[in-house]
VOKE-513058 format. One record per residue (C-alpha): residue number from 1; residue in three letters; x, y, z. Coordinates in steps of 0.02 Angstrom, whole numbers, plus 32768, in hexadecimal, padded with zeros to 4 digits. Layout:
N
ATOM   pos   code      X      Y      Z
ATOM   NUM    ALA      X      Y      Z
...
//
This chain:
132
ATOM   pos   code      X      Y      Z
ATOM     1    MET   7C5B   7339   A69C
ATOM     2    ASP   7C5B   7298   A650
ATOM     3    GLU   7BCC   7265   A5D5
ATOM     4    LEU   7B84   7209   A662
ATOM     5    HIS   7B65   7283   A6E2
ATOM     6    ASN   7B29   731A   A65F
ATOM     7    PRO   7A88   7305   A682
ATOM     8    PHE   7A78   734F   A5DB
ATOM     9    PHE   7AB9   72C5   A56D
ATOM    10    PRO   7A76   7265   A50B
ATOM    11    TYR   7A80   7197   A558
ATOM    12    ALA   7A73   7202   A60C
ATOM    13    ASP   7996   71FE   A5FD
ATOM    14    TRP   7941   7171   A596
ATOM    15    ARG   78D1   723A   A56C
ATOM    16    VAL   794A   7276   A4EF
ATOM    17    SER   79B5   71C3   A4C5
ATOM    18    LEU   795A   71DA   A40F
ATOM    19    LEU   7A04   71BB   A3A4
ATOM    20    GLY   7A4A   714A   A411
ATOM    21    GLU   7A8B   70B7   A3D5
ATOM    22    GLY   7A25   701E   A404
ATOM    23    ARG   7979   7084   A435
ATOM    24    PRO   78FB   707F   A3A0
ATOM    25    TRP   789C   7059   A415
ATOM    26    VAL   789A   710A   A475
ATOM    27    HIS   7876   715B   A3B4
ATOM    28    LYS   77F2   70D4   A37C
ATOM    29    VAL   778E   7116   A43B
ATOM    30    TYR   77B8   71C1   A410
ATOM    31    GLU   774A   71B0   A37B
ATOM    32    VAL   76D9   7153   A3AF
ATOM    33    ASN   76C7   71F6   A42B
ATOM    34    LEU   76C1   725F   A3BE
ATOM    35    VAL   7641   7211   A356
ATOM    36    ALA   75D1   71F5   A3F7
ATOM    37    SER   75F5   72B1   A442
ATOM    38    GLY   75CE   72E6   A37D
ATOM    39    ILE   7527   7292   A37C
ATOM    40    THR   7506   72CA   A44E
ATOM    41    THR   7534   7371   A413
ATOM    42    ILE   74BA   73A1   A389
ATOM    43    ILE   741A   7330   A3F0
ATOM    44    TYR   743C   739D   A491
ATOM    45    GLY   7435   7445   A400
ATOM    46    GLY   7395   7403   A3C3
ATOM    47    ILE   733F   73E4   A476
ATOM    48    LEU   7391   7480   A4B3
ATOM    49    PHE   733F   74E6   A401
ATOM    50    HIS   7286   7485   A404
ATOM    51    LEU   7284   74DC   A4DA
ATOM    52    LEU   72BE   756A   A4B3
ATOM    53    ARG   7288   759D   A413
ATOM    54    VAL   71F0   7535   A3EE
ATOM    55    LYS   71A7   7527   A4AA
ATOM    56    LYS   71EE   75E2   A4D8
ATOM    57    GLY   7219   7596   A56C
ATOM    58    LYS   72C4   75F8   A5BC
ATOM    59    VAL   734F   75B3   A624
ATOM    60    PHE   732E   7607   A6BC
ATOM    61    GLN   72E2   76B7   A6E1
ATOM    62    PHE   72F6   7740   A78F
ATOM    63    GLU   725A   774F   A7E4
ATOM    64    GLY   7276   77B4   A87E
ATOM    65    GLY   7322   77D1   A86E
ATOM    66    VAL   7330   7707   A884
ATOM    67    PHE   73A0   769D   A7E7
ATOM    68    ARG   731B   761C   A7C3
ATOM    69    PRO   7356   75A7   A73D
ATOM    70    HIS   72E2   7532   A6D4
ATOM    71    PRO   7307   7473   A6FA
ATOM    72    LEU   731E   742E   A656
ATOM    73    PRO   7331   74C7   A5E4
ATOM    74    GLY   73CA   74EF   A64F
ATOM    75    TYR   7410   7433   A658
ATOM    76    VAL   73EE   7415   A59D
ATOM    77    ALA   7461   74CB   A57D
ATOM    78    CYS   74E9   74AC   A5E9
ATOM    79    ALA   74F8   73FF   A5A9
ATOM    80    PHE   7502   742F   A504
ATOM    81    VAL   757B   749B   A54A
ATOM    82    PHE   75EB   7416   A578
ATOM    83    MET   75E0   73B4   A4E7
ATOM    84    ILE   75FE   7434   A45A
ATOM    85    GLY   76AE   7448   A503
ATOM    86    ARG   76AC   7385   A4D6
ATOM    87    THR   76B0   7388   A449
ATOM    88    LEU   7731   7401   A407
ATOM    89    PHE   7798   73A1   A47D
ATOM    90    CYS   776C   730C   A41A
ATOM    91    ALA   77A0   7340   A367
ATOM    92    MET   783B   738E   A3A3
ATOM    93    MET   7889   7303   A3E9
ATOM    94    ILE   7862   72B1   A33E
ATOM    95    SER   789B   7325   A2C1
ATOM    96    GLY   7933   733E   A343
ATOM    97    VAL   791C   7411   A324
ATOM    98    LEU   796F   7433   A3D0
ATOM    99    GLY   79F6   73B7   A3D4
ATOM   100    TYR   7A7B   738D   A435
ATOM   101    GLY   7B19   73FD   A3D9
ATOM   102    HIS   7AAB   7463   A371
ATOM   103    VAL   7A89   74D9   A3EC
ATOM   104    ARG   7ACE   7516   A4A8
ATOM   105    ASN   7A80   74CF   A52E
ATOM   106    GLU   7A06   747D   A4C8
ATOM   107    GLY   79ED   73FE   A560
ATOM   108    TYR   79A3   747F   A5E7
ATOM   109    ILE   7939   74D5   A53F
ATOM   110    MET   78ED   7418   A52A
ATOM   111    GLU   78CA   73FE   A5FF
ATOM   112    ALA   785A   74A1   A5D4
ATOM   113    PHE   7811   743F   A541
ATOM   114    HIS   77F6   73DC   A59D
ATOM   115    GLU   77A9   7402   A665
ATOM   116    TRP   7742   749E   A605
ATOM   117    PRO   7697   7441   A5CF
ATOM   118    TRP   767B   73F6   A696
ATOM   119    GLY   7674   749F   A6F4
ATOM   120    PHE   75DD   7487   A667
ATOM   121    GLY   75A2   73DD   A68E
ATOM   122    TYR   7580   73DD   A74D
ATOM   123    SER   7556   74A2   A732
ATOM   124    SER   74C4   7427   A6CB
ATOM   125    CYS   748E   73C7   A750
ATOM   126    VAL   74A7   7452   A7CD
ATOM   127    LEU   7428   74B7   A763
ATOM   128    TYR   73BE   7433   A76F
ATOM   129    LEU   73BA   742F   A829
ATOM   130    ILE   73A2   74B7   A85E
ATOM   131    GLY   730E   74D3   A7C9
ATOM   132    LEU   72CB   7460   A820
//
């Protein structure tokens, strides 16, 4: 399989083209994303701490056998996990921990680390709307 038809070749996708020639802007995008994700993760962590520890709130409860999420704590908890995932992904991309050629099937691993936080991102919106 040649590099143009391989979906996990570093030049085939802008998300994984940090080491490509003439693409220093992609590295800068991930640096900015890492800083923004890290700051947002800390903010969401502080809000979650305030909602759960200081205000003694709960993310969800079962009333009469019915699952009932609380809108704001449910949203913040899932958004916090989402931001942790995005921060880890950006850190892995910049550091080259799973860089191409070091680990077998690393393209699949990087795709998994890119995709798993989105489930929590969608869940945060769903929990907020269900809780209303």
